[in-house]
C-alpha atoms as an extended CHARMM CRD file, in Angstrom:
* protein
*
       224  EXT
         1         1  MET       CA             19.4490000000       -7.6640000000       57.8540000000  PROA      1               0.0000000000
         2         2  ASP       CA             18.2090000000       -4.6300000000       59.6700000000  PROA      2               0.0000000000
         3         3  ASP       CA             14.9940000000       -2.6700000000       59.4120000000  PROA      3               0.0000000000
         4         4  THR       CA             16.3080000000       -0.2700000000       57.4730000000  PROA      4               0.0000000000
         5         5  SER       CA             18.0010000000       -2.6420000000       54.9440000000  PROA      5               0.0000000000
         6         6  ALA       CA             14.9240000000       -4.1560000000       54.4920000000  PROA      6               0.0000000000
         7         7  ASN       CA             12.7810000000       -1.1370000000       53.9770000000  PROA      7               0.0000000000
         8         8  LYS       CA             15.1890000000        0.0190000000       51.5550000000  PROA      8               0.0000000000
         9         9  LYS       CA             15.0030000000       -3.4310000000       49.5930000000  PROA      9               0.0000000000
        10        10  ARG       CA             10.9630000000       -3.2870000000       49.5970000000  PROA      10              0.0000000000
        11        11  LYS       CA             11.0530000000        0.6450000000       48.1770000000  PROA      11              0.0000000000
        12        12  ILE       CA             13.3720000000       -0.8800000000       45.6010000000  PROA      12              0.0000000000
        13        13  ASP       CA             11.5220000000       -3.8000000000       44.7900000000  PROA      13              0.0000000000
        14        14  GLY       CA              8.2490000000       -1.7010000000       44.8200000000  PROA      14              0.0000000000
        15        15  ASP       CA              9.8140000000        1.0360000000       42.6770000000  PROA      15              0.0000000000
        16        16  SER       CA             10.4320000000       -1.8510000000       39.9280000000  PROA      16              0.0000000000
        17        17  GLU       CA              7.1460000000       -2.9630000000       40.2590000000  PROA      17              0.0000000000
        18        18  VAL       CA              5.6200000000       -0.0030000000       39.2830000000  PROA      18              0.0000000000
        19        19  LYS       CA              8.1150000000        0.5120000000       36.3800000000  PROA      19              0.0000000000
        20        20  THR       CA              7.0830000000       -2.6900000000       35.1150000000  PROA      20              0.0000000000
        21        21  LYS       CA              3.3780000000       -2.4450000000       35.3450000000  PROA      21              0.0000000000
        22        22  ILE       CA              3.3290000000        1.2130000000       33.8950000000  PROA      22              0.0000000000
        23        23  LYS       CA              3.8580000000        0.9450000000       30.1200000000  PROA      23              0.0000000000
        24        24  LYS       CA              2.3550000000        3.4710000000       28.3740000000  PROA      24              0.0000000000
        25        25  VAL       CA              0.3380000000        3.1740000000       25.2530000000  PROA      25              0.0000000000
        26        26  TYR       CA             -0.5420000000        5.5530000000       22.4410000000  PROA      26              0.0000000000
        27        27  PRO       CA             -3.9350000000        4.2430000000       20.9750000000  PROA      27              0.0000000000
        28        28  CYS       CA             -5.2860000000        6.0220000000       17.6710000000  PROA      28              0.0000000000
        29        29  ASP       CA             -8.3790000000        7.4180000000       17.7270000000  PROA      29              0.0000000000
        30        30  GLN       CA             -9.0980000000        6.8330000000       14.4320000000  PROA      30              0.0000000000
        31        31  CYS       CA             -8.6970000000        2.9990000000       14.1460000000  PROA      31              0.0000000000
        32        32  GLU       CA             -7.5070000000        0.2130000000       16.4780000000  PROA      32              0.0000000000
        33        33  TYR       CA             -3.8380000000        0.7890000000       16.2410000000  PROA      33              0.0000000000
        34        34  SER       CA             -1.6610000000        1.3150000000       19.2430000000  PROA      34              0.0000000000
        35        35  ALA       CA              1.8740000000        2.5180000000       19.3760000000  PROA      35              0.0000000000
        36        36  SER       CA              4.5070000000        2.1070000000       22.3200000000  PROA      36              0.0000000000
        37        37  LYS       CA              5.8370000000        5.7710000000       21.6420000000  PROA      37              0.0000000000
        38        38  ARG       CA              4.0080000000        8.7350000000       20.5130000000  PROA      38              0.0000000000
        39        39  SER       CA              6.4540000000        9.3750000000       17.5450000000  PROA      39              0.0000000000
        40        40  HSD       CA              5.2320000000        6.2710000000       16.1420000000  PROA      40              0.0000000000
        41        41  LEU       CA              1.4550000000        6.9740000000       16.4860000000  PROA      41              0.0000000000
        42        42  LYS       CA              1.9710000000       10.4350000000       14.7410000000  PROA      42              0.0000000000
        43        43  THR       CA              4.0930000000        8.3230000000       11.9660000000  PROA      43              0.0000000000
        44        44  HSD       CA              0.9600000000        6.3690000000       11.8040000000  PROA      44              0.0000000000
        45        45  THR       CA             -1.9130000000        9.0210000000       11.8520000000  PROA      45              0.0000000000
        46        46  GLN       CA              0.2580000000       10.9870000000        9.3560000000  PROA      46              0.0000000000
        47        47  SER       CA              0.7620000000        8.3540000000        6.5420000000  PROA      47              0.0000000000
        48        48  LYS       CA             -3.0490000000        6.1150000000        7.2810000000  PROA      48              0.0000000000
        49        49  HSD       CA             -5.2540000000        8.9310000000        8.1330000000  PROA      49              0.0000000000
        50        50  GLU       CA             -3.8720000000       12.4430000000        6.9630000000  PROA      50              0.0000000000
        51        51  GLY       CA             -2.4340000000       10.9480000000        3.4280000000  PROA      51              0.0000000000
        52        52  ILE       CA              0.8990000000       13.0390000000        4.1490000000  PROA      52              0.0000000000
        53        53  ARG       CA              3.5910000000       11.6520000000        1.7340000000  PROA      53              0.0000000000
        54        54  TYR       CA              7.5380000000       12.7040000000        1.2070000000  PROA      54              0.0000000000
        55        55  PRO       CA              8.1210000000       12.8070000000       -2.6890000000  PROA      55              0.0000000000
        56        56  CYS       CA             11.3330000000       11.7970000000       -4.1170000000  PROA      56              0.0000000000
        57        57  ASP       CA             12.9930000000       14.6510000000       -5.8670000000  PROA      57              0.0000000000
        58        58  GLN       CA             14.5960000000       12.4220000000       -8.3280000000  PROA      58              0.0000000000
        59        59  CYS       CA             11.8140000000       10.1750000000       -9.6640000000  PROA      59              0.0000000000
        60        60  GLU       CA              7.6560000000        9.6220000000       -8.7010000000  PROA      60              0.0000000000
        61        61  TYR       CA              8.5120000000        7.9570000000       -5.7700000000  PROA      61              0.0000000000
        62        62  ALA       CA              6.4570000000        9.2260000000       -2.5880000000  PROA      62              0.0000000000
        63        63  ALA       CA              7.2230000000        7.5540000000        0.8260000000  PROA      63              0.0000000000
        64        64  THR       CA              4.6900000000        7.2800000000        3.6880000000  PROA      64              0.0000000000
        65        65  GLU       CA              7.7340000000        8.0350000000        6.2640000000  PROA      65              0.0000000000
        66        66  GLN       CA             10.9950000000       10.2420000000        5.9690000000  PROA      66              0.0000000000
        67        67  GLY       CA             12.9400000000        6.9400000000        6.7890000000  PROA      67              0.0000000000
        68        68  SER       CA             11.6960000000        5.1180000000        3.6720000000  PROA      68              0.0000000000
        69        69  LEU       CA             12.4520000000        7.9600000000        1.3590000000  PROA      69              0.0000000000
        70        70  LYS       CA             15.8780000000        8.0370000000        2.8470000000  PROA      70              0.0000000000
        71        71  LYS       CA             16.1740000000        4.3940000000        2.2090000000  PROA      71              0.0000000000
        72        72  HSD       CA             14.8100000000        4.9580000000       -1.3160000000  PROA      72              0.0000000000
        73        73  LYS       CA             16.9940000000        7.2830000000       -2.3210000000  PROA      73              0.0000000000
        74        74  GLN       CA             20.0650000000        5.3720000000       -1.1170000000  PROA      74              0.0000000000
        75        75  SER       CA             18.9830000000        1.9890000000       -2.7750000000  PROA      75              0.0000000000
        76        76  LYS       CA             17.7090000000        3.5850000000       -5.9690000000  PROA      76              0.0000000000
        77        77  HSD       CA             19.4420000000        6.7980000000       -6.8300000000  PROA      77              0.0000000000
        78        78  GLU       CA             23.0340000000        6.5970000000       -4.6770000000  PROA      78              0.0000000000
        79        79  GLY       CA             23.6280000000        2.7900000000       -5.5680000000  PROA      79              0.0000000000
        80        80  ILE       CA             24.5080000000        1.7110000000       -1.6300000000  PROA      80              0.0000000000
        81        81  ARG       CA             24.5830000000       -1.8990000000       -1.4910000000  PROA      81              0.0000000000
        82        82  TYR       CA             24.9600000000       -4.4350000000        1.6790000000  PROA      82              0.0000000000
        83        83  SER       CA             27.1130000000       -7.3250000000        0.7520000000  PROA      83              0.0000000000
        84        84  CYS       CA             26.9800000000      -10.8280000000        2.2370000000  PROA      84              0.0000000000
        85        85  ASP       CA             30.1050000000      -11.9770000000        4.0100000000  PROA      85              0.0000000000
        86        86  GLN       CA             29.4990000000      -15.4450000000        2.9290000000  PROA      86              0.0000000000
        87        87  CYS       CA             28.4500000000      -15.2570000000       -0.9050000000  PROA      87              0.0000000000
        88        88  GLU       CA             28.0110000000      -12.5860000000       -3.6780000000  PROA      88              0.0000000000
        89        89  TYR       CA             24.9580000000      -11.4720000000       -2.6620000000  PROA      89              0.0000000000
        90        90  ALA       CA             24.4340000000       -7.7750000000       -2.1290000000  PROA      90              0.0000000000
        91        91  ALA       CA             21.2730000000       -6.4020000000       -1.1970000000  PROA      91              0.0000000000
        92        92  ASN       CA             19.9700000000       -2.5960000000       -1.1280000000  PROA      92              0.0000000000
        93        93  ALA       CA             18.7570000000       -2.6660000000        2.3960000000  PROA      93              0.0000000000
        94        94  GLN       CA             20.2130000000       -3.4760000000        5.3930000000  PROA      94              0.0000000000
        95        95  SER       CA             16.8180000000       -5.2880000000        6.1960000000  PROA      95              0.0000000000
        96        96  LYS       CA             16.8920000000       -7.5990000000        2.9700000000  PROA      96              0.0000000000
        97        97  LEU       CA             20.5790000000       -8.6120000000        3.7450000000  PROA      97              0.0000000000
        98        98  LYS       CA             19.7220000000       -9.7810000000        7.0540000000  PROA      98              0.0000000000
        99        99  MET       CA             16.7650000000      -11.5020000000        5.6700000000  PROA      99              0.0000000000
       100       100  HSD       CA             18.9760000000      -13.2830000000        2.9450000000  PROA      100             0.0000000000
       101       101  LYS       CA             21.4710000000      -14.2880000000        5.8480000000  PROA      101             0.0000000000
       102       102  GLN       CA             18.8410000000      -15.9410000000        7.8470000000  PROA      102             0.0000000000
       103       103  SER       CA             17.2040000000      -17.8830000000        5.2660000000  PROA      103             0.0000000000
       104       104  LYS       CA             20.0000000000      -19.0410000000        3.1310000000  PROA      104             0.0000000000
       105       105  HSD       CA             23.2050000000      -19.4930000000        5.8140000000  PROA      105             0.0000000000
       106       106  GLU       CA             21.4720000000      -19.7610000000        8.9750000000  PROA      106             0.0000000000
       107       107  GLY       CA             18.4380000000      -21.8150000000        7.8130000000  PROA      107             0.0000000000
       108       108  ILE       CA             16.0730000000      -19.5170000000       10.0080000000  PROA      108             0.0000000000
       109       109  THR       CA             12.3240000000      -20.4050000000        9.4470000000  PROA      109             0.0000000000
       110       110  PHE       CA              9.1300000000      -18.8910000000       10.7770000000  PROA      110             0.0000000000
       111       111  SER       CA              6.2390000000      -21.1840000000       11.1900000000  PROA      111             0.0000000000
       112       112  CYS       CA              2.3690000000      -20.4060000000       11.5190000000  PROA      112             0.0000000000
       113       113  ASP       CA              0.6490000000      -21.2970000000       15.0890000000  PROA      113             0.0000000000
       114       114  LYS       CA             -2.2970000000      -22.0060000000       13.2920000000  PROA      114             0.0000000000
       115       115  CYS       CA             -1.3600000000      -24.3640000000       10.2240000000  PROA      115             0.0000000000
       116       116  GLU       CA              1.5790000000      -25.8710000000        8.4050000000  PROA      116             0.0000000000
       117       117  TYR       CA              2.8610000000      -22.9800000000        6.7620000000  PROA      117             0.0000000000
       118       118  THR       CA              6.4090000000      -22.4070000000        6.9830000000  PROA      118             0.0000000000
       119       119  THR       CA              8.6140000000      -19.4440000000        5.4830000000  PROA      119             0.0000000000
       120       120  THR       CA             12.0730000000      -18.3380000000        5.6730000000  PROA      120             0.0000000000
       121       121  ARG       CA             10.7510000000      -14.4990000000        5.8000000000  PROA      121             0.0000000000
       122       122  GLN       CA              8.8690000000      -13.2540000000        8.8910000000  PROA      122             0.0000000000
       123       123  ASP       CA              7.2080000000      -10.3250000000        6.7890000000  PROA      123             0.0000000000
       124       124  ASN       CA              5.8150000000      -13.4420000000        4.8020000000  PROA      124             0.0000000000
       125       125  LEU       CA              4.6920000000      -15.0630000000        7.7460000000  PROA      125             0.0000000000
       126       126  LYS       CA              2.9110000000      -11.8020000000        8.8860000000  PROA      126             0.0000000000
       127       127  GLN       CA              0.9630000000      -11.4470000000        5.6080000000  PROA      127             0.0000000000
       128       128  HSD       CA             -0.1420000000      -15.1560000000        5.7600000000  PROA      128             0.0000000000
       129       129  LYS       CA             -1.5450000000      -15.0200000000        9.0880000000  PROA      129             0.0000000000
       130       130  GLN       CA             -3.3660000000      -11.6820000000        8.1330000000  PROA      130             0.0000000000
       131       131  SER       CA             -5.0940000000      -13.0890000000        4.8320000000  PROA      131             0.0000000000
       132       132  LYS       CA             -5.4370000000      -16.5620000000        5.7840000000  PROA      132             0.0000000000
       133       133  HSD       CA             -6.4100000000      -16.5560000000        9.3860000000  PROA      133             0.0000000000
       134       134  GLU       CA             -7.5660000000      -12.8730000000       10.1930000000  PROA      134             0.0000000000
       135       135  GLY       CA             -9.3810000000      -12.2020000000        6.8770000000  PROA      135             0.0000000000
       136       136  ILE       CA             -7.8830000000       -8.9210000000        6.3850000000  PROA      136             0.0000000000
       137       137  ARG       CA             -8.6520000000       -7.5000000000        2.8490000000  PROA      137             0.0000000000
       138       138  TYR       CA             -6.9500000000       -4.1890000000        1.1420000000  PROA      138             0.0000000000
       139       139  PRO       CA            -10.0220000000       -3.0380000000       -0.9150000000  PROA      139             0.0000000000
       140       140  CYS       CA             -9.3470000000       -0.7680000000       -3.8930000000  PROA      140             0.0000000000
       141       141  ASP       CA            -10.6640000000        2.7050000000       -3.9390000000  PROA      141             0.0000000000
       142       142  GLN       CA            -11.6220000000        2.5310000000       -7.5260000000  PROA      142             0.0000000000
       143       143  CYS       CA            -13.4190000000       -0.6360000000       -7.8060000000  PROA      143             0.0000000000
       144       144  ILE       CA            -14.6320000000       -3.9830000000       -6.2780000000  PROA      144             0.0000000000
       145       145  TYR       CA            -11.4830000000       -5.6240000000       -5.6900000000  PROA      145             0.0000000000
       146       146  ALA       CA             -9.9080000000       -6.5070000000       -2.5920000000  PROA      146             0.0000000000
       147       147  ALA       CA             -6.5640000000       -7.7960000000       -2.3030000000  PROA      147             0.0000000000
       148       148  THR       CA             -5.0590000000      -10.1320000000        0.8600000000  PROA      148             0.0000000000
       149       149  GLU       CA             -1.6890000000       -8.2770000000        0.3880000000  PROA      149             0.0000000000
       150       150  LEU       CA             -1.0640000000       -4.6640000000        0.2680000000  PROA      150             0.0000000000
       151       151  GLY       CA              1.4000000000       -5.0230000000       -2.7250000000  PROA      151             0.0000000000
       152       152  ASP       CA             -0.9870000000       -6.8420000000       -4.4850000000  PROA      152             0.0000000000
       153       153  LEU       CA             -3.6900000000       -4.0380000000       -4.4650000000  PROA      153             0.0000000000
       154       154  LYS       CA             -0.6460000000       -1.6240000000       -5.3700000000  PROA      154             0.0000000000
       155       155  LYS       CA             -0.2550000000       -3.9560000000       -8.7380000000  PROA      155             0.0000000000
       156       156  HSD       CA             -3.6690000000       -4.1640000000       -9.3880000000  PROA      156             0.0000000000
       157       157  LYS       CA             -4.1140000000       -0.2400000000       -9.0460000000  PROA      157             0.0000000000
       158       158  GLN       CA             -1.0720000000       -0.1320000000      -11.5960000000  PROA      158             0.0000000000
       159       159  VAL       CA             -2.2790000000       -2.3770000000      -14.2540000000  PROA      159             0.0000000000
       160       160  LYS       CA             -6.3650000000       -1.6690000000      -14.0750000000  PROA      160             0.0000000000
       161       161  HSD       CA             -6.4190000000        2.0530000000      -13.3360000000  PROA      161             0.0000000000
       162       162  GLU       CA             -3.0860000000        3.5190000000      -13.6810000000  PROA      162             0.0000000000
       163       163  GLY       CA             -2.4620000000        1.9100000000      -17.3540000000  PROA      163             0.0000000000
       164       164  ILE       CA              1.2500000000        1.3470000000      -16.2730000000  PROA      164             0.0000000000
       165       165  ARG       CA              3.0810000000       -0.7320000000      -18.5500000000  PROA      165             0.0000000000
       166       166  TYR       CA              6.8690000000       -2.2820000000      -18.6890000000  PROA      166             0.0000000000
       167       167  SER       CA              8.4860000000       -2.0780000000      -22.1880000000  PROA      167             0.0000000000
       168       168  CYS       CA             11.1810000000       -4.4840000000      -23.5470000000  PROA      168             0.0000000000
       169       169  ASP       CA             14.1490000000       -2.6110000000      -24.7180000000  PROA      169             0.0000000000
       170       170  GLN       CA             14.6870000000       -5.0230000000      -27.4310000000  PROA      170             0.0000000000
       171       171  CYS       CA             11.1150000000       -5.7080000000      -29.1840000000  PROA      171             0.0000000000
       172       172  GLU       CA              7.6120000000       -4.3820000000      -29.2340000000  PROA      172             0.0000000000
       173       173  TYR       CA              6.3750000000       -6.4250000000      -25.9630000000  PROA      173             0.0000000000
       174       174  ALA       CA              4.8870000000       -4.3110000000      -23.0820000000  PROA      174             0.0000000000
       175       175  ALA       CA              4.2820000000       -6.1060000000      -19.6480000000  PROA      175             0.0000000000
       176       176  THR       CA              1.7060000000       -5.1230000000      -16.8470000000  PROA      176             0.0000000000
       177       177  ARG       CA              4.5400000000       -6.4100000000      -14.4610000000  PROA      177             0.0000000000
       178       178  GLN       CA              8.2080000000       -6.2730000000      -13.9930000000  PROA      178             0.0000000000
       179       179  GLY       CA              8.0230000000       -9.6710000000      -13.4480000000  PROA      179             0.0000000000
       180       180  HSD       CA              6.2940000000      -10.3900000000      -16.5770000000  PROA      180             0.0000000000
       181       181  LEU       CA              8.9630000000       -8.2940000000      -18.3280000000  PROA      181             0.0000000000
       182       182  LYS       CA             11.7410000000      -10.3200000000      -17.1160000000  PROA      182             0.0000000000
       183       183  ARG       CA             10.3540000000      -13.5700000000      -17.6120000000  PROA      183             0.0000000000
       184       184  HSD       CA              9.8740000000      -12.3080000000      -21.4020000000  PROA      184             0.0000000000
       185       185  LYS       CA             13.3210000000      -11.0930000000      -21.6130000000  PROA      185             0.0000000000
       186       186  LYS       CA             14.9280000000      -14.6390000000      -20.3450000000  PROA      186             0.0000000000
       187       187  ILE       CA             12.9740000000      -16.8000000000      -23.0660000000  PROA      187             0.0000000000
       188       188  LYS       CA             12.6010000000      -14.1990000000      -25.7330000000  PROA      188             0.0000000000
       189       189  HSD       CA             15.8860000000      -12.8580000000      -25.7640000000  PROA      189             0.0000000000
       190       190  GLY       CA             17.9790000000      -15.3780000000      -23.9630000000  PROA      190             0.0000000000
       191       191  GLN       CA             18.6990000000      -13.5800000000      -20.6390000000  PROA      191             0.0000000000
       192       192  GLY       CA             18.9820000000      -16.1410000000      -18.4970000000  PROA      192             0.0000000000
       193       193  ARG       CA             16.9960000000      -19.5950000000      -18.2370000000  PROA      193             0.0000000000
       194       194  ILE       CA             13.4110000000      -20.0180000000      -16.8450000000  PROA      194             0.0000000000
       195       195  MET       CA             12.4940000000      -22.8630000000      -14.7190000000  PROA      195             0.0000000000
       196       196  LYS       CA             10.4110000000      -25.2520000000      -16.2070000000  PROA      196             0.0000000000
       197       197  HSD       CA              8.2460000000      -25.6280000000      -13.2390000000  PROA      197             0.0000000000
       198       198  ALA       CA              6.6360000000      -22.2130000000      -13.3330000000  PROA      198             0.0000000000
       199       199  PRO       CA              3.3860000000      -21.7430000000      -12.3720000000  PROA      199             0.0000000000
       200       200  VAL       CA              0.6030000000      -21.9140000000      -14.5730000000  PROA      200             0.0000000000
       201       201  ALA       CA              0.0910000000      -18.5710000000      -16.3120000000  PROA      201             0.0000000000
       202       202  SER       CA             -3.9740000000      -18.9920000000      -15.9630000000  PROA      202             0.0000000000
       203       203  GLU       CA             -3.5570000000      -19.1770000000      -11.9600000000  PROA      203             0.0000000000
       204       204  CYS       CA             -1.3340000000      -16.0400000000      -12.0190000000  PROA      204             0.0000000000
       205       205  PHE       CA             -3.6860000000      -13.7340000000      -14.3460000000  PROA      205             0.0000000000
       206       206  ASP       CA             -6.5160000000      -15.2140000000      -11.9970000000  PROA      206             0.0000000000
       207       207  ARG       CA             -4.8900000000      -14.2980000000       -9.0440000000  PROA      207             0.0000000000
       208       208  TYR       CA             -4.0760000000      -10.4890000000       -9.7920000000  PROA      208             0.0000000000
       209       209  ASN       CA             -6.8130000000       -9.8540000000      -11.8030000000  PROA      209             0.0000000000
       210       210  VAL       CA             -4.7080000000       -9.1220000000      -15.1070000000  PROA      210             0.0000000000
       211       211  ASN       CA             -6.0420000000       -8.3470000000      -18.3430000000  PROA      211             0.0000000000
       212       212  SER       CA             -6.7740000000      -11.4830000000      -20.1470000000  PROA      212             0.0000000000
       213       213  ASN       CA             -5.7500000000      -10.8280000000      -23.6110000000  PROA      213             0.0000000000
       214       214  ILE       CA             -1.8610000000      -11.4570000000      -23.0810000000  PROA      214             0.0000000000
       215       215  ILE       CA             -2.6130000000      -14.7940000000      -21.5670000000  PROA      215             0.0000000000
       216       216  PRO       CA             -2.0890000000      -17.2860000000      -24.3630000000  PROA      216             0.0000000000
       217       217  GLU       CA              1.1510000000      -15.9460000000      -25.2930000000  PROA      217             0.0000000000
       218       218  TYR       CA              2.3650000000      -16.1770000000      -21.7740000000  PROA      218             0.0000000000
       219       219  ALA       CA              0.8050000000      -19.4270000000      -21.1440000000  PROA      219             0.0000000000
       220       220  LYS       CA              2.7910000000      -21.0250000000      -24.1480000000  PROA      220             0.0000000000
       221       221  VAL       CA              6.0650000000      -19.6180000000      -23.1340000000  PROA      221             0.0000000000
       222       222  ILE       CA              6.2060000000      -20.9560000000      -19.7810000000  PROA      222             0.0000000000
       223       223  ARG       CA              4.4630000000      -24.2280000000      -19.9150000000  PROA      223             0.0000000000
       224       224  LEU       CA              7.8600000000      -26.0980000000      -21.5560000000  PROA      224             0.0000000000
């Protein structure tokens, strides 16, 4: 190899090293979040620190990102579904279809590197690590309650502070959660069959801090 070729090679290798080393990071000046793109940092700042929301014009839903609002409208109001090519399952989002295929048809699992926990969903693993190993909590801004997951905090606020109820269309029963209403309709009105090994009601209510005055009836119906 002559000197010219060798110099060119060194220059190319040097340029590659510089490009590899220079990876821009955009840190948030209000928390520990760091983004790989400026647009991601802008979205984070708007949703987490400025409280910007994108309301749906067809219901009360409000998204923190425009992309989330688009997905919401497609699944909830436009009836868009993504069908599995291996079974009858149909998801309302491509990400959910992907998770379904990985867990049901491909046998993919995600294991925790700090304990024996294993799940079929990557987001479940992330929540597990945050709550069990990193001690992350989501405090309620209206009381002393703190949840280990954002979803639990949302349910708590709906039940305790917003008084949201889900009414049965066949009787006077009203539940504090959609899952409880579904379970009620299965048992009381014969819509499906409930598993005998369902969680003990008191444990469920203790975990989510739900009003205890509806525990007796719920406990009675699930302890079959």
